[in-house]
C-alpha positions as CSV (number, residue, x, y, z in Angstrom):
1,X,210.1,35.9,4.4
2,X,212.9,37.5,6.5
3,X,213.6,40.2,3.9
4,X,210.0,41.1,3.5
5,X,209.6,41.5,7.3
6,X,212.9,43.3,7.6
7,X,211.8,45.9,5.1
8,X,208.6,46.5,7.0
9,X,210.2,46.6,10.4
10,X,213.1,48.9,9.3
11,X,210.6,51.1,7.6
12,X,208.6,51.4,10.8
13,X,211.7,51.8,12.9
14,X,209.8,51.5,16.2
15,X,212.6,52.5,18.4
16,X,213.8,55.4,16.1
17,X,217.3,53.8,15.9
18,X,217.8,54.0,12.1
19,X,219.7,55.1,10.2
20,X,222.3,55.5,13.0
21,X,222.1,51.9,14.0
22,X,223.3,49.0,11.8
23,X,220.9,47.7,9.2
24,X,220.4,44.5,11.2
25,X,219.4,46.3,14.4
26,X,216.1,44.6,14.5
27,X,217.2,41.1,13.4
28,X,216.5,39.5,16.8
29,X,212.9,40.8,16.8
30,X,212.4,39.9,13.1
31,X,213.4,36.3,13.9
32,X,211.0,36.3,16.8
33,X,208.2,37.5,14.5
34,X,209.0,34.7,12.0
35,X,208.9,32.2,14.9
36,X,205.4,33.4,15.8
37,X,204.3,33.1,12.2
38,X,205.7,29.6,11.8
39,X,204.2,28.3,15.1
40,X,200.8,29.9,14.4
41,X,200.3,29.8,10.6
42,X,196.6,30.8,11.0
43,X,197.4,33.8,13.2
44,X,195.1,36.8,12.7
45,X,196.1,40.5,12.5
46,X,195.1,41.3,16.1
47,X,197.0,38.4,17.5
48,X,200.1,39.2,15.5
49,X,199.9,42.9,16.6
50,X,199.9,41.8,20.2
51,X,202.8,39.4,19.6
52,X,204.8,42.1,17.8
53,X,204.1,44.6,20.6
54,X,205.2,42.1,23.2
55,X,208.4,41.2,21.3
56,X,209.5,44.8,21.0
57,X,208.5,45.8,24.5
58,X,210.4,42.9,26.0
59,X,213.5,43.3,23.7
60,X,213.8,47.0,24.5
61,X,212.5,46.9,28.1
62,X,209.6,49.3,27.4
63,X,205.9,49.1,27.6
64,X,204.7,52.2,25.7
65,X,204.0,51.3,22.1
66,X,201.6,49.1,20.3
67,X,202.1,47.6,16.9
68,X,198.5,47.9,15.9
69,X,198.9,51.7,15.9
70,X,201.0,51.4,12.8
71,X,199.1,48.4,11.2
72,X,202.4,46.5,11.1
73,X,200.8,43.0,11.4
74,X,198.5,43.8,8.4
75,X,201.5,44.7,6.4
76,X,203.5,41.6,7.4
77,X,200.5,39.3,6.8
78,X,200.0,40.8,3.4
79,X,203.8,40.6,2.5
80,X,204.2,37.0,3.5
81,X,200.7,35.9,2.6
């Protein structure tokens, strides 16, 4: 599951840090996403979008982007489905 989510998040690169940052730049956030998925196995796309937005906004101390704008949750739910 980690690898699938990592590929999606790194492809999205929400903070525009790659390729200058290490490949594992988003590992903390990916682990948080996995925690959400494991704790809420029936989570829907909208709920996961909100969780992803919160994870990144908190991790990077920002409040300006929303995961649903990029359909990240849909991609993740499909990949780990």
